[in-house]
N, C-alpha and C positions, 0 to 999 in steps of 0.2 A: 462325550466322545470327541476326540480330536480328529484332525484331517486324515491321519493314517488309518483310523478305524473304518473310514468310509471307502478305503481302497478295496476293490473287489478281490484282489489277490490276498490281502491280509484277512479278509472275511472268509475266503476259501480255506486258507491255512487254519483259521480258527475252527471252522466246522469239520475239516478233514482230521484235525487233531483229536476229535472226539472218538473216532473209530480206532480201535486197537485190534490188529490182526494177530492171530496166534503165531507161534514160532514154528520153525521148520518148514518142511515142504507143504504141509497142510495149510498153514497160515498164509504162506506166500502165494500159493496157488489159488487161494480163495479170492484173490484180487480179480481173477478172471470172472468171477460172478458179478462183480461190479461192472465189468465191461458188458456182460450179457444184459444186465439190467439197463445200462445206458443205451444199448442197442434197442431194447424193447421200448423204452421211453421215446427214443428218437423215431421209432417206427410209428408209435401212436401220434406223435406230434407232426411228422411230415407226410405219412402215407394217408391217403383218403379212402382207400379200398379196405373193407373189412377182411376180405380174403387175403390180401397182402399182409395185413397186420397179424392175422392168424398164422400165416406161413412163417413170418419172422419169429413169433413166439414159439411155434412148433420146432423150428430149427434151433432156437435157443434152448428149449427144453431137452431136445435130443443131445445137444452139446453138453448141457449140464449133467444129464444122466450118464453119458460116456465118461465125463470127467469124474463124477462121483464114484462110480463103480471101479474105475481104474485106480483112483487114489485110495479107496477103501481096500482094494486087493493089495496094493503096494504097502499100505500101513500095516496090514495083517502080516505080510511077509517080513517087513523091515520096520519094526516100530520105532527103533532109535533114530533111524535116518528120517523118518516121517515127522518126528516131534522135536528133535533137537536141531539147533543151528550149528554152524561150523565150529565155533569155539567151544560150545557146550558139548558137542559130539566128541571133539578131541580131548577135552578135559575128562569126559566120562571114560573114554578108552584108556587114558593115562591112569585114572583111578583103578580101573580093572587090572591093568598091568602091574601097578604097585601092589595091589592085593594079592596077586599071584607071585610076587617077588621078582618080577622081570624088570630090567632096567627101563627107566623112563627117558623119553626124548625131551630135550630142552629147547 
C-alpha cells in the first residue's frame, strides 16, 4: 500500500464504489434508505436513552414505509419513468415513435 491508499477519502471512494444502485427513480431514491440507516446508527451511537433510540427507529420505519408504498404506487402507474433514466427514457420513446413511423427528434 502506498500513502494514497491510507487516505480516508480514497478508502471511502473504494468502499462506496462497491455499491451499485439501480437506475431510474427507484435506484436514485433508494439513496434515502442510506440516510435513514445513518440516522439510526447515529442514534445508537449518540443517544443514551432506549426510548429515544426506539423513537428514532420508529420514525425511520414510518418514513421508509411511506417512501416504499409511494414508490410502489408510482412504479405501478408509470413503469418506464420508474426504471429508465433520462437518456434511456428518451431513446425508448424515439424507438417507439420510429416503430410507429413518426418522425424522430435529433
